[in-house]
KESE-622190 format. One line per field, with one value per residue: residue number from 1; chain; x, y, z negated of N, C-alpha, C in turn. Coordinates in steps of 0.05 Angstrom, whole numbers. Example, Ala and Ser with C-alpha at 12.3 -4.5 7.8 and 13.67 -1.06 7.14 Angstrom:
BEGIN
k: [1 2]
c: [A A]
n_x: [264 257]
n_y: [-114 -45]
n_z: [-156 -142]
ca_x: [246 273]
ca_y: [-90 -21]
ca_z: [-156 -143]
c_x: [264 258]
c_y: [-66 1]
c_z: [-156 -157]
REM end
This chain:
BEGIN
k: [1 2 3 4 5 6 7 8 9 10 11 12 13 14 15 16 17 18 19 20 21 22 23 24 25 26 27 28 29 30 31 32 33 34 35 36 37 38 39 40 41 42 43 44 45 46 47 48 49 50 51 52 53 54 55 56 57 58 59 60 61 62 63 64 65 66 67 68 69 70 71 72 73 74 75 76 77 78 79 80 81 82 83 84 85 86 87 88 89 90 91 92 93 94 95 96 97 98 99 100 101 102 103 104 105 106 107 108 109 110 111 112 113 114 115 116 117 118 119 120 121 122 123 124 125 126 127 128 129 130 131 132 133 134 135 136 137 138 139 140 141 142 143 144 145 146 147 148 149 150 151 152 153 154 155 156 157 158 159 160 161 162 163 164 165 166 167 168 169 170 171 172 173 174 175 176 177 178 179 180 181 182 183 184 185 186 187 188 189 190 191 192 193 194 195 196 197 198 199 200 201 202 203 204 205 206 207 208 209 210 211 212 213 214 215 216 217 218 219 220 221 222 223 224 225 226 227 228 229 230 231 232 233 234 235 236 237 238 239 240 241 242 243 244 245 246 247 248 249 250 251 252 253 254 255 256 257 258 259 260 261 262 263 264 265 266 267 268 269 270 271 272 273 274 275 276 277 278 279 280 281 282 283 284 285 286 287 288 289 290 291 292 293 294 295 296 297 298 299 300 301 302 303 304 305 306 307 308 309 310 311 312 313 314 315 316 317 318 319 320 321 322 323 324 325 326 327 328 329 330 331 332 333 334 335 336 337 338 339 340 341 342 343 344 345 346 347 348 349 350 351 352 353 354 355 356 357 358 359 360 361 362 363 364 365 366 367 368 369 370 371 372 373 374 375 376 377 378 379]
c: [A A A A A A A A A A A A A A A A A A A A A A A A A A A A A A A A A A A A A A A A A A A A A A A A A A A A A A A A A A A A A A A A A A A A A A A A A A A A A A A A A A A A A A A A A A A A A A A A A A A A A A A A A A A A A A A A A A A A A A A A A A A A A A A A A A A A A A A A A A A A A A A A A A A A A A A A A A A A A A A A A A A A A A A A A A A A A A A A A A A A A A A A A A A A A A A A A A A A A A A A A A A A A A A A A A A A A A A A A A A A A A A A A A A A A A A A A A A A A A A A A A A A A A A A A A A A A A A A A A A A A A A A A A A A A A A A A A A A A A A A A A A A A A A A A A A A A A A A A A A A A A A A A A A A A A A A A A A A A A A A A A A A A A A A A A A A A A A A A A A A A A A A A A A A A A A A A A A A A A A A A A A A A A A A A A A A A A A A A A A]
n_x: [371 390 351 333 287 254 205 145 122 124 107 64 -7 -37 -80 -53 -57 -26 3 -14 -3 51 69 55 87 137 136 129 175 215 198 218 269 299 337 316 312 278 270 248 228 246 199 161 100 53 63 75 24 -7 17 8 -46 -63 -23 37 25 -3 37 57 15 12 56 29 1 40 90 155 162 199 230 276 297 311 344 342 387 429 434 470 486 523 530 482 462 500 521 471 427 377 342 281 245 192 139 120 160 213 234 289 314 301 330 384 393 389 433 474 467 493 548 545 528 477 407 354 292 233 174 109 47 -1 -48 -23 10 -27 -60 -25 15 62 93 105 132 177 210 273 288 328 373 351 332 281 206 160 93 29 -13 -31 -47 -16 34 42 38 84 120 106 111 167 189 214 252 238 186 142 79 55 11 -26 -41 -73 -54 -51 -38 -57 -103 -157 -216 -255 -282 -355 -393 -436 -470 -456 -483 -512 -482 -412 -366 -300 -253 -226 -253 -236 -211 -250 -255 -288 -339 -389 -402 -396 -447 -483 -473 -465 -483 -540 -566 -560 -589 -643 -654 -658 -614 -566 -508 -437 -380 -313 -252 -208 -194 -245 -284 -324 -372 -378 -382 -427 -465 -460 -487 -540 -554 -557 -517 -463 -399 -338 -291 -212 -190 -144 -109 -96 -137 -182 -202 -226 -267 -295 -317 -360 -402 -449 -443 -401 -382 -347 -322 -293 -243 -250 -206 -189 -234 -243 -193 -156 -169 -179 -149 -160 -147 -126 -173 -216 -189 -178 -227 -248 -212 -223 -275 -323 -382 -380 -400 -392 -385 -382 -329 -277 -254 -205 -162 -177 -174 -210 -276 -327 -396 -392 -347 -353 -406 -430 -451 -487 -511 -542 -591 -586 -546 -580 -614 -578 -556 -603 -611 -563 -568 -613 -617 -586 -556 -537 -505 -470 -446 -423 -381 -353 -330 -304 -266 -238 -217 -178 -142 -123 -99 -85 -55 -2 41 36 50 101 126 123 156 205 211 220 267 302 301 325 376 396 432 410 420 412 361 329 287 292 255 202 138 71 30 -22 -78 -116 -185]
n_y: [893 876 856 857 831 837 803 788 740 706 661 645 662 665 700 744 792 820 787 774 822 825 776 786 827 810 764 796 829 790 772 809 808 819 802 776 766 741 745 716 708 649 602 638 679 675 636 594 582 571 523 491 490 469 439 419 412 452 487 461 465 518 526 512 554 594 581 562 600 629 630 652 628 658 666 713 723 698 719 740 799 818 779 767 815 825 856 880 923 947 950 926 937 908 932 897 872 854 905 904 882 916 962 943 932 981 1004 979 995 1044 1032 1014 1017 1006 1019 1035 1022 1029 997 1007 979 981 1000 1014 1057 1098 1070 1046 1078 1088 1042 1042 1089 1071 1045 1050 1090 1122 1113 1099 1107 1126 1119 1075 1084 1059 1093 1162 1191 1159 1167 1223 1226 1202 1237 1283 1268 1263 1214 1202 1226 1228 1206 1164 1150 1086 1048 985 933 891 826 807 761 717 735 739 740 679 627 623 570 556 578 578 606 667 713 725 734 750 751 772 772 816 834 864 911 923 899 922 942 899 873 910 918 869 819 828 849 806 768 792 797 746 717 666 657 656 658 670 665 676 672 679 694 657 681 709 670 646 691 690 639 651 689 658 647 611 588 587 580 587 610 600 654 653 621 653 678 633 622 672 668 635 660 714 766 810 842 897 910 959 962 999 1040 1054 1079 1122 1149 1142 1159 1144 1095 1034 984 914 883 908 914 858 837 866 855 804 806 806 837 892 917 969 985 1047 1086 1134 1150 1182 1192 1184 1132 1098 1101 1112 1084 1073 1038 1004 1002 1044 1036 1073 1063 1006 999 1015 985 938 952 961 910 880 902 889 835 827 858 842 873 918 893 872 918 938 897 899 949 954 916 938 984 962 934 974 1010 989 944 892 902 956 978 959 988 1039 1031 1021 1071 1100 1080 1102 1154 1149 1145 1095 1061 1072 1028 981 985 983 940 872 838 868 868 872 929 931 889 840 860]
n_z: [603 537 487 419 375 316 280 244 257 317 335 306 298 254 215 234 273 304 336 388 422 412 434 488 503 497 535 582 586 592 643 675 675 633 575 520 451 398 326 266 199 166 146 143 118 153 190 158 132 177 193 147 144 191 222 255 308 331 346 387 422 433 469 515 533 533 561 546 507 454 388 339 275 212 147 101 63 87 137 194 219 253 289 307 330 370 427 437 470 452 395 359 305 272 233 194 154 114 65 52 97 135 119 117 176 191 169 193 245 245 257 308 378 396 408 360 337 299 294 283 273 241 188 142 133 112 77 41 24 -10 -6 51 56 29 63 89 141 157 190 239 308 319 317 338 343 335 348 357 310 269 289 282 227 209 227 200 146 144 150 193 250 301 343 379 415 417 444 427 474 525 537 599 625 597 572 606 651 642 682 677 662 635 575 504 467 445 420 401 351 331 282 220 151 122 75 43 67 103 91 80 128 165 152 165 220 246 216 197 249 280 251 247 302 315 341 374 344 331 289 286 244 190 118 95 40 -7 -12 34 70 56 66 121 134 114 151 193 223 257 230 251 230 234 295 346 375 432 449 451 500 527 493 489 544 537 513 510 495 453 392 363 301 264 213 155 141 194 216 181 167 209 263 335 339 363 348 368 381 418 466 477 483 529 569 576 603 576 558 508 444 401 332 300 322 331 393 400 430 482 506 530 561 525 526 578 589 544 493 442 378 330 285 247 268 321 341 343 385 425 432 448 497 530 528 558 603 659 698 670 635 668 690 645 634 682 683 633 643 690 665 632 664 696 661 610 603 580 612 628 579 573 613 593 548 572 594 548 530 570 555 510 525 545 595 662 697 666 651 695 730 750 770 775 745 772 752 757 762 795 805]
ca_x: [377 388 335 328 263 249 176 137 124 119 94 38 -25 -58 -82 -33 -69 -5 16 -21 12 81 75 52 111 160 132 131 201 228 194 231 299 314 350 300 313 262 279 226 234 243 177 143 75 33 70 73 -3 -14 26 -3 -74 -68 0 58 14 -11 58 60 -8 20 68 14 -7 61 112 183 163 218 238 297 288 329 341 354 410 453 431 495 478 541 526 454 456 522 516 446 418 349 330 256 238 165 133 114 185 226 247 316 323 300 354 410 393 393 461 488 465 514 571 545 518 451 385 342 265 213 146 84 21 -23 -56 -10 20 -46 -71 -2 37 86 108 114 154 202 226 295 290 345 391 335 330 255 184 139 69 6 -33 -24 -48 5 58 42 43 115 138 96 122 196 202 232 255 228 166 127 55 57 -12 -25 -54 -80 -37 -70 -30 -71 -131 -171 -243 -256 -310 -378 -413 -460 -463 -460 -497 -515 -462 -389 -346 -273 -242 -227 -272 -226 -205 -269 -248 -312 -361 -418 -403 -405 -471 -499 -470 -463 -501 -567 -577 -563 -612 -666 -661 -657 -594 -550 -484 -417 -359 -285 -234 -193 -195 -271 -291 -348 -399 -381 -393 -457 -481 -464 -506 -562 -560 -561 -491 -445 -377 -321 -261 -192 -189 -119 -113 -97 -163 -205 -211 -243 -290 -310 -330 -383 -420 -460 -434 -386 -382 -322 -329 -266 -242 -256 -187 -188 -254 -246 -168 -141 -184 -160 -136 -182 -135 -126 -196 -228 -173 -181 -253 -252 -193 -238 -296 -347 -395 -369 -413 -375 -391 -372 -301 -273 -234 -193 -141 -187 -164 -234 -299 -353 -418 -386 -331 -367 -428 -425 -477 -482 -520 -549 -615 -575 -535 -600 -621 -557 -556 -625 -605 -541 -576 -639 -610 -564 -544 -525 -483 -449 -429 -402 -362 -334 -320 -282 -242 -223 -198 -152 -124 -110 -85 -81 -41 24 58 35 63 131 134 125 181 230 218 231 295 317 302 345 403 407 437 387 421 403 334 317 277 299 228 181 111 54 13 -52 -83 -143 -206]
ca_y: [900 857 867 839 838 826 805 771 716 705 634 642 685 660 724 759 801 831 767 775 842 823 755 792 846 789 754 816 837 767 771 832 799 826 783 779 746 743 735 716 691 619 599 666 671 666 607 573 576 558 493 482 483 456 423 427 408 478 500 449 473 547 524 509 580 611 564 573 621 618 646 645 633 666 672 740 723 689 732 753 818 824 755 769 840 827 863 889 950 958 932 934 926 912 941 875 860 859 928 901 876 945 979 930 935 1009 1011 964 1014 1065 1025 1001 1038 1001 1036 1021 1034 1017 992 1008 972 976 1024 1017 1084 1114 1056 1034 1100 1085 1017 1050 1112 1060 1035 1068 1093 1146 1109 1091 1127 1134 1102 1070 1083 1049 1112 1187 1197 1145 1181 1252 1222 1195 1262 1302 1259 1263 1189 1197 1252 1225 1184 1158 1136 1065 1032 957 928 862 808 800 735 700 746 747 726 654 619 618 553 558 592 566 621 697 729 714 755 741 772 763 787 844 842 879 934 926 883 933 947 876 865 927 915 844 799 836 849 775 754 804 790 713 711 649 670 642 676 659 679 664 685 686 688 642 700 716 644 646 707 680 621 664 703 639 646 591 595 572 583 602 606 609 679 646 608 671 680 610 625 693 661 619 677 735 793 807 867 907 926 968 964 1026 1057 1063 1098 1145 1161 1137 1159 1139 1072 1017 954 898 868 916 907 830 832 879 840 778 808 803 861 898 933 974 1003 1074 1092 1158 1149 1207 1195 1180 1108 1091 1119 1099 1086 1064 1015 993 1017 1048 1034 1091 1047 979 996 1020 958 920 959 953 879 873 913 874 806 823 873 833 894 935 878 868 945 939 879 906 976 948 898 955 1002 947 930 1002 1029 977 915 896 913 986 985 954 1011 1062 1026 1027 1101 1109 1071 1119 1177 1143 1145 1068 1063 1061 1000 962 985 977 911 857 828 883 858 895 939 930 861 837 864]
ca_z: [574 518 465 395 362 288 278 223 271 346 342 290 295 230 202 245 299 324 352 418 434 414 455 515 507 505 566 602 587 605 669 687 678 607 555 494 428 373 299 247 175 162 124 138 110 174 204 134 131 201 194 125 150 219 226 275 335 341 357 414 437 437 494 539 538 532 567 539 484 434 370 323 248 195 119 97 52 104 164 203 237 273 308 317 346 386 457 440 475 442 372 353 278 263 202 176 149 86 61 53 125 151 107 127 204 198 162 217 270 244 265 335 393 405 400 339 335 284 304 266 282 217 172 116 128 98 53 25 33 -23 7 78 47 18 86 98 169 163 213 262 330 318 309 359 329 355 351 356 282 257 299 271 199 204 230 177 118 147 151 220 262 329 346 406 410 437 433 434 498 528 553 619 636 581 567 631 649 652 695 657 674 615 550 477 450 450 409 386 339 326 264 191 137 122 48 33 81 121 82 87 162 178 145 181 248 256 206 196 276 288 236 251 327 321 361 364 342 319 278 278 229 162 92 85 14 -9 -11 60 85 46 80 149 133 109 174 215 239 250 220 265 215 251 324 358 391 458 455 452 529 531 476 500 569 532 499 529 482 427 378 346 274 256 186 145 141 219 220 164 165 231 290 359 339 366 345 389 389 441 490 485 495 555 584 582 618 561 546 480 430 377 311 305 319 349 413 397 449 509 518 543 564 512 540 605 584 521 479 413 359 306 259 253 286 348 348 353 411 447 436 465 527 542 532 578 629 671 712 653 623 687 693 623 639 704 676 616 654 704 653 621 688 708 640 582 599 570 637 624 555 579 632 572 529 591 594 520 532 587 540 487 537 554 621 679 709 649 646 720 728 773 780 767 746 778 728 763 772 811 791]
c_x: [374 375 332 305 259 218 170 134 115 99 68 21 -45 -58 -61 -42 -51 8 11 -4 39 87 75 75 132 162 138 160 219 225 206 261 313 319 331 303 297 269 252 236 228 219 163 112 54 39 68 40 -17 -7 14 -33 -79 -49 15 48 2 11 62 39 0 36 53 5 18 85 139 182 175 224 262 291 315 325 355 383 433 454 457 486 499 539 500 450 484 512 489 444 398 345 304 253 209 159 126 138 198 240 278 329 322 321 379 417 400 423 479 487 484 540 569 526 489 428 366 315 251 188 125 59 -1 -29 -45 4 0 -53 -48 21 63 104 119 134 179 220 249 299 311 363 377 334 296 231 166 111 45 -17 -22 -25 -26 32 62 49 70 127 130 112 151 205 217 230 242 207 157 101 57 33 -9 -41 -60 -59 -53 -63 -46 -98 -140 -198 -242 -283 -333 -397 -437 -449 -473 -480 -500 -489 -436 -376 -321 -259 -243 -243 -261 -220 -225 -266 -270 -335 -386 -422 -412 -433 -490 -497 -465 -489 -528 -580 -579 -584 -639 -678 -663 -638 -580 -525 -464 -395 -336 -268 -228 -199 -222 -279 -317 -373 -401 -392 -420 -472 -483 -487 -534 -573 -563 -538 -473 -418 -356 -290 -240 -193 -160 -125 -112 -123 -184 -217 -233 -271 -307 -329 -358 -403 -426 -449 -418 -389 -354 -334 -302 -266 -241 -232 -183 -209 -251 -216 -151 -155 -166 -146 -156 -171 -138 -155 -213 -213 -176 -209 -255 -236 -206 -263 -322 -359 -387 -390 -398 -391 -377 -340 -294 -249 -221 -172 -149 -175 -185 -257 -323 -379 -418 -369 -339 -386 -422 -451 -470 -491 -531 -574 -605 -560 -553 -608 -604 -555 -579 -620 -589 -553 -600 -633 -583 -545 -527 -499 -462 -432 -412 -380 -341 -318 -296 -259 -224 -206 -175 -135 -110 -93 -71 -72 -14 47 61 55 97 142 141 151 204 233 230 260 313 319 322 374 413 408 415 394 414 374 317 312 286 277 204 153 92 40 -14 -56 -113 -168 -232]
c_y: [874 868 846 848 823 828 785 742 722 679 629 668 679 684 744 768 815 811 766 798 838 799 766 812 829 776 771 826 815 768 793 827 810 804 792 760 756 731 736 699 666 617 623 658 661 638 585 563 564 527 478 474 468 436 430 425 434 493 485 463 504 544 519 535 599 595 579 596 613 639 636 652 640 668 695 741 716 702 749 774 823 801 760 793 846 834 873 916 964 939 943 919 931 918 920 859 869 885 925 893 901 960 966 932 964 1018 1001 981 1033 1059 1013 1019 1025 1021 1021 1036 1016 1018 987 1001 967 1004 1030 1044 1103 1096 1046 1054 1096 1064 1027 1069 1097 1048 1058 1071 1114 1138 1100 1116 1140 1111 1098 1065 1076 1069 1139 1198 1186 1163 1208 1249 1217 1221 1282 1299 1262 1237 1181 1223 1251 1198 1185 1144 1113 1046 1003 958 896 851 796 771 715 710 757 733 699 647 612 596 552 572 576 579 652 713 714 736 737 761 761 782 815 852 864 910 942 910 896 937 921 864 884 925 887 822 808 837 821 763 765 802 761 705 683 659 653 664 663 676 664 682 694 678 668 661 706 692 640 666 702 660 632 680 685 640 626 600 577 567 593 592 617 631 670 629 626 676 661 614 649 684 644 635 701 762 789 836 871 922 932 968 994 1047 1070 1082 1124 1159 1161 1135 1156 1114 1048 987 938 888 881 911 877 826 843 866 815 783 803 830 867 917 941 989 1027 1074 1116 1150 1176 1215 1186 1156 1095 1109 1103 1106 1075 1038 993 1009 1017 1050 1051 1080 1019 979 1002 999 939 926 956 926 870 880 895 845 804 841 864 852 909 918 874 892 945 922 890 934 969 935 920 976 988 942 954 1014 1013 950 919 905 942 992 981 978 1036 1055 1030 1057 1113 1103 1089 1144 1176 1143 1118 1070 1054 1038 976 961 980 947 899 842 845 871 879 906 938 900 861 843 850]
c_z: [558 493 442 379 336 283 251 235 301 353 327 293 275 219 207 270 316 342 383 431 435 432 481 524 513 530 586 606 598 632 689 687 651 589 529 473 408 350 283 224 173 140 121 133 128 183 179 131 156 201 170 129 174 232 252 302 344 355 386 434 448 464 521 550 543 540 562 521 464 413 355 293 231 165 115 81 68 132 170 224 258 296 323 336 364 415 459 451 461 416 362 323 272 236 185 168 124 86 65 81 140 145 122 158 211 189 183 241 269 254 294 350 407 394 381 336 315 293 286 278 261 208 148 111 112 71 32 27 17 -14 33 71 40 39 91 128 175 186 239 283 330 314 333 340 347 354 346 329 263 262 283 240 192 206 207 150 120 146 172 233 291 329 372 399 432 427 442 461 501 543 575 633 620 579 595 633 659 666 673 672 658 589 526 461 457 443 396 374 327 309 238 173 132 96 38 44 98 120 90 119 175 174 164 214 263 244 206 226 284 275 245 283 335 340 352 369 326 314 272 260 205 143 87 60 13 -2 21 79 81 63 110 151 130 135 200 236 233 247 231 254 236 277 333 377 420 467 458 480 532 517 483 528 561 513 515 521 458 416 368 322 263 226 180 146 172 226 204 163 192 258 314 360 343 353 369 400 418 464 498 493 522 576 597 598 600 551 517 470 407 357 313 300 337 370 418 420 479 522 537 548 549 527 570 602 565 510 453 398 337 282 268 269 316 359 358 382 434 452 456 494 539 545 550 599 640 685 694 639 644 692 667 626 662 696 655 627 674 689 636 642 697 686 616 583 586 589 633 601 559 598 613 557 547 595 571 523 546 572 519 497 544 584 639 695 691 648 671 721 752 786 771 766 755 750 733 772 788 795 798]
REM end
């Protein structure tokens, strides 16, 4: 197939958590012989911030982890859709795109025979309903939603007539366990402060337990306000600023445990959506303890693949267990890694996408892979 993907950025993961999954999908599709072209806006917000803070050398570093990963830059005013979409079989439009681009591609679809899908990987369908409702999807073939509850919302609101649940997953080519020669500390957390969407939760499930247990911990992320940096310091937690997403596996290998603290919209309004962070941690073989979230779609087995702390006191107990009981920690590591390799890699998701392409009527001869990647990796 020829696929054209419109994303906010493939090259930058600065405050752009979807970059992991998008890169993994592109890599997997290409490995199967598909022709994949990615388009992102010139001077996009995430990429501009990355270069402004860290320089062009980070784009060169990216190539060490994703050899040959390429993108095409466009300016909306001069974008020639006839040229860009010529010969396309499938077009994916990510939700972090301009409303005008979404509308124009939809109109273009009416005069062409490619299939067009909208890809939603955010909680804005609930938290910014007016903005999401303003996307004109009337000429789209459907929506790929990263959770059942998001899929049902699109159908209920009449934003689309057809939708599929397409969860994120781990790019196991990059996210896998690294050899642990020694540890830099006890606990690591990778994530942004959250625009005040989880401030209380971060104190209860991360800062307070670390401080009260006297753990050696480090936190990575961007857009931390001054009060957040001060709170980290008061808890005795080192702040490492932005960490390139592809560096996360190396960092996970230097710590004994990590935690997942979901943003409030996912806990309260969007049960069943874990976001990319648990996939990343389990794929890298680090024991994971999560603040409460409802695994409504049975992606994992809580208590086996990871531990769930219902409150701050339970988080402290779980942390003590993982840090002192080597067998328990090893069980969590092995179980988490196993479920990723069996069910939740980007190879699995591309299998699902190819099945959706068949359902949409794309010729089987185009969907059939020339070099299928295995969906199970060594455990």
